[in-house]
N, C-alpha and C positions, 0 to 999 in steps of 0.2 A: 477214851476219851471222845476221839475223834467224831467215830461215827456214832456215839450215846446221844451226844448235842446234835450231830445233824441231823437225827431221828427224831428227836424232842421239840426240834424248832424249824426243821422243814428248807435250816440256812444250805444254802451252797457251798462248796467249798472256796473259800477265795485263791484267785486264778494269777493277781496283779504283783506278789513277790511270790519266791520261792516255787517248790514243785508240790504240788497235789494238797495242797493248803499247810506245809509246813513250811518255814525258815530257818536257816540255824542261825541263830544270833552267840556272838561273844562278848558282846558287852552288857551282860543284863549275870553280875557276879550273883545277886542271891538266886540265881537257876543253878549259874555257873561252877559257882563253889558251893553246890549244896551235895550231900553224900545219902539223900535218900531221894525217892521217887517225887517229881513235881511237873507241873502242867502251866503254861502260862496260855491261858486263851485271849484271845482279842473275839469278844463278843457281838461287837458291834463297831460300826466303821461312823463317826459323828459328825464327819462331812459328807454324808451320804443321807438324802433328805427323807430315803424308804426306809434307813435301818435308825436312826431319828425319833420318829416316829415310832416305832414297834418300841423302842428301848424306853420310851415312855411311858408306857401300858401294863398295867402289873400284870395281866393274863400272860402278854410275852415274856416277862421277867421271870413270872411262873414258870413257863416252859423250859426257858434257860436254867433255872437252876433244878429242873429236873431233869434234864439233860446230864449236868454234871454231877448229881448223885447217880446217876444210875450210871456212868462211868467210871466215878469210884467204887462202887459197888459191883465191876463188871472186871474191874482190876483186883478188888480185894478176894472176888471169885477164884480168879485163874493163879492169884499168889502163891 
């Protein structure tokens, strides 16, 4: 999912938390208690003016959706 989203959007890997864009969380019951594959993606930071402006455009939202779809497709092909 990570590489597919980055390829579709051109977004750099977040470097303000965690490592290589990943942050382990223990406080998200919907993720931690699940027994099926799951992904939680932060697609933008609304406190960042550049991110907020991109998120307002339909073309960028289409790129984000394409990245998520590509990530799901890749996962299913590998399973």
